[in-house]
C-alpha positions in Angstrom: -22.1 -89.8 -12.6 -22.3 -86.7 -10.5 -25.2 -84.7 -11.9 -24.3 -81.5 -10.0 -20.7 -81.7 -11.3 -21.9 -82.2 -14.8 -24.2 -79.1 -14.5 -21.4 -76.9 -13.2 -19.0 -78.1 -15.8 -21.6 -77.5 -18.5 -22.2 -74.0 -17.1 -18.5 -73.2 -17.3 -17.7 -74.7 -20.7 -21.0 -74.0 -22.5 -20.9 -75.3 -26.1 -17.4 -76.7 -25.5 -18.6 -79.0 -22.8 -18.9 -82.2 -24.9 -15.5 -81.6 -26.5 -13.9 -81.1 -23.1 -15.4 -84.3 -21.8 -14.3 -86.3 -24.9 -10.7 -84.9 -24.6 -10.4 -85.7 -20.9 -12.0 -89.2 -21.4 -9.4 -89.8 -24.2 -6.7 -89.2 -21.6 -8.3 -91.6 -19.2 -11.9 -92.3 -18.2 -11.0 -92.2 -14.5 -9.7 -88.6 -15.0 -13.0 -87.6 -16.6 -14.9 -89.0 -13.7 -12.6 -87.4 -11.2 -12.9 -84.0 -13.0 -16.7 -84.1 -12.8 -17.1 -85.5 -9.3 -14.2 -83.7 -7.5 -13.3 -80.7 -9.6 -16.8 -79.5 -10.6 -19.1 -81.3 -8.2 -17.3 -81.0 -4.9 -15.0 -78.0 -5.5 -16.7 -75.6 -7.9 -20.2 -76.7 -7.1 -20.2 -76.7 -3.3 -22.2 -74.2 -1.3 -20.7 -70.9 -0.2 -19.3 -68.8 -3.0 -21.3 -68.5 -6.2 -19.9 -70.0 -9.4 -18.8 -66.6 -10.8 -16.6 -65.9 -7.7 -15.2 -69.4 -7.8 -14.3 -69.0 -11.5 -12.6 -65.8 -10.7 -10.4 -67.7 -8.2 -9.7 -70.3 -10.8 -8.7 -67.6 -13.3 -6.1 -66.3 -10.7 -4.8 -69.8 -10.1 -4.3 -70.8 -13.7 -2.9 -67.4 -14.6 -0.1 -67.7 -12.0 0.5 -71.3 -13.2 1.1 -70.0 -16.7 -1.6 -72.4 -18.1 -2.7 -70.3 -21.0 -5.2 -72.8 -22.4 -6.9 -73.3 -19.1 -6.8 -69.5 -18.5 -8.7 -68.9 -21.7 -11.3 -71.6 -20.8 -11.9 -70.2 -17.3 -12.0 -66.5 -18.4 -14.8 -67.6 -20.7 -16.3 -69.8 -17.9 -16.2 -66.9 -15.5 -18.1 -64.8 -18.0 -20.6 -67.6 -18.6 -21.1 -67.9 -14.8 -21.9 -64.2 -14.6 -18.6 -62.6 -13.5 -18.5 -59.0 -14.5 -15.7 -57.7 -16.8 -14.6 -55.3 -14.0 -14.2 -58.3 -11.6 -12.0 -60.1 -14.0 -9.9 -57.0 -14.7 -9.4 -56.8 -10.9 -8.3 -60.5 -10.8 -5.8 -59.9 -13.5 -4.5 -56.8 -11.8 -4.1 -58.7 -8.5 -2.0 -61.5 -10.1 0.0 -59.0 -12.2 2.9 -58.9 -9.7 3.1 -62.7 -9.7 3.5 -62.9 -13.5 6.4 -62.2 -15.7 6.0 -59.8 -18.6 5.4 -62.5 -21.2 2.8 -64.3 -19.0 1.0 -61.1 -18.4 1.0 -60.4 -22.1 -0.6 -63.8 -22.7 -3.2 -63.2 -20.0 -4.1 -59.8 -21.4 -4.3 -61.1 -25.0 -6.6 -63.9 -23.8 -8.8 -61.5 -21.9 -9.0 -59.3 -24.9 -10.2 -62.2 -27.0 -12.9 -63.0 -24.4 -14.3 -59.5 -24.2 -14.3 -59.0 -28.0 
């Protein structure tokens, strides 16, 4: 297994790491291996941007996809990775024109839960 990918995934998901892994493995073990190796090892863990900035990018991506569950996870992950609240406010402001009113309401509600 990809140790770097595991470390990055653990940094993003914190205490929810084991539950995430179990849920993804239940879908299919190959998906779990791909998530760790490709998603967290090669993509989020590669050199260049730090993890906080990469997580801000993921927040923007999942927000415009309307993926509320993933948005919540990555808002939390961005904070765990060291992203400042102001940076995440900026990310949400940047994607605002791309979201419908209901999607933006969801994003703002999830962000409020994270900063509580």
